[in-house]
N, C-alpha and C positions, 0 to 999 in steps of 0.2 A: 770213833772219830779221831783221825790222826792228823795233827797240824804241826808236825815236827819233821825235820830232815832225817833221812835214813843215815845210819852209820856207814862210813866208807867200808866197802867190802870188795873182795876180789871177784865176786860173781855178779856185780852190778853190770847191767847191759849198757854199752856205749850208745848214746843217743845222738844222732845226726839230725839237726834241725835245718830243714831245707826250704828256703823260699822258692816260689815258683820260677822267678827269673834265673835262679842259680842251679836249677835241676840239671840242665844239660851239661854244664861244666862239671858238676859233681859226678854225674853218671859216667862220663867218658874216662874218668880216672879210676874207675872200679874194674875189677876182673870181669871177664865175659859172663860168668855165671851170675854175678850180682846184677849186671846190666840186664840180662835176660829176665831175672826174677822181678826186678823193678818194672820193666816194661810189661811183662805178662800179667802182673798183678794190678796194672793200671794206676800206679802211684804217680801223681802229677805235682805233688808239693802243695796241693790246695790246703787251706787252713783247716786244721782238725783231722786231716788224713794221717793215718799211721800205717806202718808196715814193718813186720819183723823179718829180717833177712837171716835165713837159716845158716848155721855154722856147720862144722864137721861133726859135732856131737849133738847132744840134746839141747844145748844152750844156743840162743841166737847169736849170730856174729855181731850184729848191732840192730838197733831199731831206728826207723825213720819217722820223723814228725814233720808234717807239712806246716809251713809258716806263711803260706799264702803270698799275696801281692801287697806292696806297700799301701795301696789305697784301701785294701781290705783290713790290714792291721790298724790303720788309722781309725777304723770304726769300732774297734774292740779295745777294751781296757787291758785284757790279759790274753793276747793271741795264743801263746804257747799252752795256756790252760785248756784250750779246745782239744789239743792233742793229748794232754795229760789225762783228760777225762775219757779218751778213747783207747788208751793203751791198756793192754792186759795187766793183771796184777803182777807186780815184780818191783825190782829196784833198778833205777836207771841213773846214769850220770851223763851230763851234757859234754859231749866230746867235740862238737863242731856246730857252728852256725848261728848262735845267739849273739847279737851285737853287744859289746861290752857295756854300753850305756843303757841297755835294756835288761841287763842280767838280773838285777835286784827286783825290778818290777815283775819280770816273768817268774822268778822264783817265788815271790809272794803269791802271785796268782796260782801257781802250782800248789802251794801249801793250802790255799783256800778251796781247792777241788776236794780236799778231804773233809770239808765241813758238811754236816747234815743235821737238820733239826729232827731228832728222832724221839722226842719225849712222848709222842702219842701214837706213832706208828713207825715201824722199821723203815729205814731208808737205805739207799745204796750209793754212798759217796764213792768217788774215784779211789781205786786201789793201787795206783801206780805211785811208788815212793821215789823221791829224788834225793840223791846225795848232793849236799851243798857244794857248789863249785867254788874253786879258789877265787878270791877277789870280792866276795860278798861278806857282809856281817850277818852270818847265819843266826846267831843268838838274837840279834835285834829283830830280824824278820820273824822269828818264832814268837817273840813278845808281841809283835804287831798282829800276827795271826790269832793268837789267843785272845787279844783284846777285841779284835773284829768278831770272833766267835761269841764273846760275851755280849756284844752289841746285838748281834743277830738273834741270839737266844732270848734276850730280854724282850726285843720287839716282837719276835714270833710268838711268844707265849700269850695266850688269850687272857682277857681281863679276869676270867673266872679263876685263874691261877697267878695273875700278876696285877693285883690291886695295890693300893698304897701300902698295905702291910707287907706284901711279898716284895715290893720294890725296896722297902726299908730293910727287909732281911737280906736282899741281894747286896745292898750298900754296906750293911754291917759285915757280911761275909767277906767282901772285898777289903774293907778296912782291917779286919782281923788278919787276913792273909799277909798284909804288908805293914802291920804294926801301926796303922793309923787310928786316930780316935774317931768315934762316930756318936753323935747325939741326936735326939729326936724331940721335937715339940709337937704334940698331937692334941686333937680335939679342942675343947674349950681353953686349954692352955695357950693356944694360938691367940685368943683374945686377950688373955692376961698378959701376954708378952708382946702384944701389938703387931700381930700379923692378921689384920682383919679381912683382907681380901682373899688370902689363902683359905681362911675359915669359911667365908661366905660362899666361895665357889664349891667347896667340898662338903658342906654341911648336910646336903640332901642325900648323901650316899650312905650305904650300910657301914662301910669302913670309914673311920674318922680321917679327915684331912690331916696332913702333917708336914712339917718342914724337917728334912733330913740334912744334917751337916756332918761333913767329914773333914778332918784336918791331918796333914802329913808334912813332915819336914820342919826344921827349926831355923835354917839359915838360907840366905839367898833372897832374890826378889819374890814378892808376894803375887801369886796368881790365884784368882778366884774363878771357878767355873760354875755357872748356873744353868741347870737343865730343867726344862719343862717336863713335869712328871704327871701329866693328865692320863691316868691309866685307862680310862675309857671316857669318851665324850659323846653323850647323847645329843648335845646341843643345848641341854637344859630346856627351859620352857619354850625357847625358840627351837623346837625339836627338829633335828636333821631328818630328811627323808631316808628311807631304808637303804637306798643305794649309796648314800653318803656316809652312813653309819657303819657299813660293813668292815671298813679298815680301821676303825677308831681304836682298836687295841694298840695301834702304833702311835697313838697320840702322846705316848711317853718316850718317843724316839729321841727327844732332846736329852732327857735324863739318861737314856741308854748310851748315847754318844759321849756325854761328859764322863760317865763311868768308864767307858772304854778308853777315853783319853787319859783319865786318872790312872787306870791300870798301866798304861804305857809309861807314864811319867814315873810312877812308883817303881815299876819293875826295872826300868833303866836307870833309876836313882838320879834323876835330873836334880841339879843343885838349886832347888827353889822351895818356897813355902807354898804348899798347895791347900786350897780350901775349896770344897765342893758343896754347893747348896742345891737341894732338889725339893721344890714344893710338890708334894705327892697328893693328888686328889682324884676323885672321880666326879665328873660333871653329870649329875643324875637329876631325875625329876621326882619330886615329892612335895608335900604340902609346905615344907619350909625352904623350897628352892628359891634362889634369888630371882628377881623379876625384871623384865624390861621397864625402864623408867626409874628403877631404884638409883639412888646416889650413894656411893660408897666412899668412905674416907680411908685412904691408904696409910701404910706405915709412915710414909714420908710426910703425911699431912695433906697431900693433894687429894681433892675430891674427884670422883669419876662417875659420870652419868652412864648408866647401862642402857645402851640402845639395842644390844643383841646379846643374849646370854650365851650364844655360841662363839663369842669372842672372849672366851674365858682364860685362855692361856696367858695372854698379856697381863691379866689381873694377878694371877698367882706369881708370875715372874716379877711383877712390879714390886711386891713386898720383899721378895728374895733379893732383888737387885738393890733395893734401898738398904737392906742389911749388909750386902756385899760392899757397898760404897762406904758404910760406916767403918769398915776395917782398913781404910786407906790402902787398898791394894795397888800394886804397880800396873796390873792389867786385869780387867774383868772381861770374860767371854761368856756370852749366853748362847745356848743352842736350843732350838725349839722347832717342832713341826707346827708352825704358827699360822700360815695363811695359804689359801688356795691361790691367791694372787701371785705368790712367788712361783708356783708351778706354771701359771699362765705366762709369766715373764721369761723363765729359763727352762721350763720342762722339769722332768723328774731326775735327770742324771747329774745336773749341776747343783752345787751347794752355794746358793747366793749368800753373801755376807755384807755387812755394813761396817764401815770404820771411817773415822775422820782423819786417820793417819795414813798419808801416802807412803811413808816408809814401811809401815806394817803391811800395807796392801802389796807393795813391791816384794817384800820378803815372802808373803804368803803365795803370791803368784808363782814365784820360782819354786817354792817348796811343793806346791800342788802338782806342778809338772813333774818334779823329781819323784814324788810319791804316788803318781798315778791316782790322785784323789782330787778331781777337778772342782774348782770353785769359781765364783764369778762375783766381782765387786758390784754392789748396788749403792746408790747415793743416800746419805742422810740429807735430803733436800730441804733446806731450811724454809723456803717459801711455802711448803706444805704444812708448816706448823699450825697455821690457822685452821686447818681442816680438823684437827683433833681438839679444838677448843669450842665447846658447844654453847658457852655463855652461862648456862644455868649451873654449871660445875666447872672445875678447872680443866678437866679432860673428858673426852668422849671415847668410849671403848670401841665404837664401831661407826665411823663417820659415814654419813649418807653419800650415795653416788657410786661407791665401789671403785673409783679410780685410784691408782697408786696404792692399793691396799697393803702391799708388803712394806712400802716406804712409810706409810702413816703408822703401821704397827711398830716399825723400828723406831720412829720418832717418839711414839708413846713410851716405849721402853727406855729410851735415852733420857727422858725426863726424870727417871728415878735413880740415875747413876751419879749425877753431880759432876765432880771434877775428875773422877777416875778415868784412865784410858779405857775405852770400851769398844768391844767388837761383838757383833750379833750375827748369828747364823740362823736363817730361816730354811730348814731342810725338809726333805720328804722322807728319807730313811726307809725307803721301800723299793725293792727291785721287782718290777712288774712281770718279768718273764725270765726264764733261765738264760744266763749268759755265761761264757767261760769264766770260771772262778767266782761267779756271783749267782748263787742259786736264787730262785724266786723267793721273795720274802724280805724280812728286815735286813738292813745292811748299814754300815757306817758311812757317813758323809761328813768329811772335814777333819776328823781326828788325826789321820796320818799326815795330812798337809800341815795342820797346826803343830804337831809334834816336830816336824822337820823345820818349821819356821820359828819355833819358840827360842832357840838359842840366839837368833838374830834379834828377835823382838824384845827379849829380856836381857840381852848381853850376858848370856850364860857362858 
């Protein structure tokens, strides 16, 4: 798996990226032999189409990459990656045709064509390497690509090899790589140190529930990232149907995404104090599983009525968010594969998020567009607060009716944050089919947009 740019070399092949509307103008400026070659080989500039133009020796004169039409490019995240996946093995440099404002996005997409999840079977990622063009921050893009690969690997790994223990090991390995500290509270120690809901959700599993904490940096604003680490979700006693359980290895996608964002922050040495909190559990079924109708007391002291054991992610996040708030951070961000309602609202490609700060939302909107990491703002709609108040307890973990499910889940989480600035992401973290630069499986949603927005949000 190669996620770095190729070293500049004299034998890299010039790549001409040709949009369909520009093909005729490009062709008429070429020698007759090239014009005939392009015509006879049926090259039209369609997205993903490639053609090597022969030179006078064994090396090609240059390569052509179809860039399609503007309407087609608007439907793809990384249009040039379609051609990168089709080019033969070799080293290429962009000689013509990529708009300057799209260059970094297209180069990142090209890097990600080299990703393959090959832990269990050999795979065939793209073999075309790219020389970093002038005008981009190549080192930064390589950092982003490595973080994205981490996210994908963590989400793609099945729960048999990515339980709470293995998620802890991945966190410790990342901390060690960047000189961060990492500590863990596991098993009954969670009760001793007042994390009752993390313990309750995870106590039925073979691997003990745990709270993983990583800290890095000693100066600058305080940023705390909280990621849902439900390594597998059966639904508990409110058992999911088989069709809904099939992808539940990805229910730790929030944890994977905050670890990916943490990797970016540490590798790029952002001037801030980073704290990462991951409640890592498996929501299993056994004789000591928590039950519908139970009432739990959280770390914050709020009581929670359990109306559905399949709404467990917000429970473990609640204890972690209460701890996050106790540290008086400048910003708390939670990320979680939390609700199906979010998918109904915006589909699988957008990362919906909640914030009370218009300034933060504006910064994130601009950053998401620049990073090709689309997000969509959702409301912390205060009139829905009553929906999460059951009367018998302070809060309801699964309000009846099903309406506004992503909003009521976000409102539930906000109750545990107090006065800290708070932003919550309800992500899917799964690519349902192969797309250019995005292989089917786990993927990051939100980290690149957040990384780009953080300097403005935290005055870095």
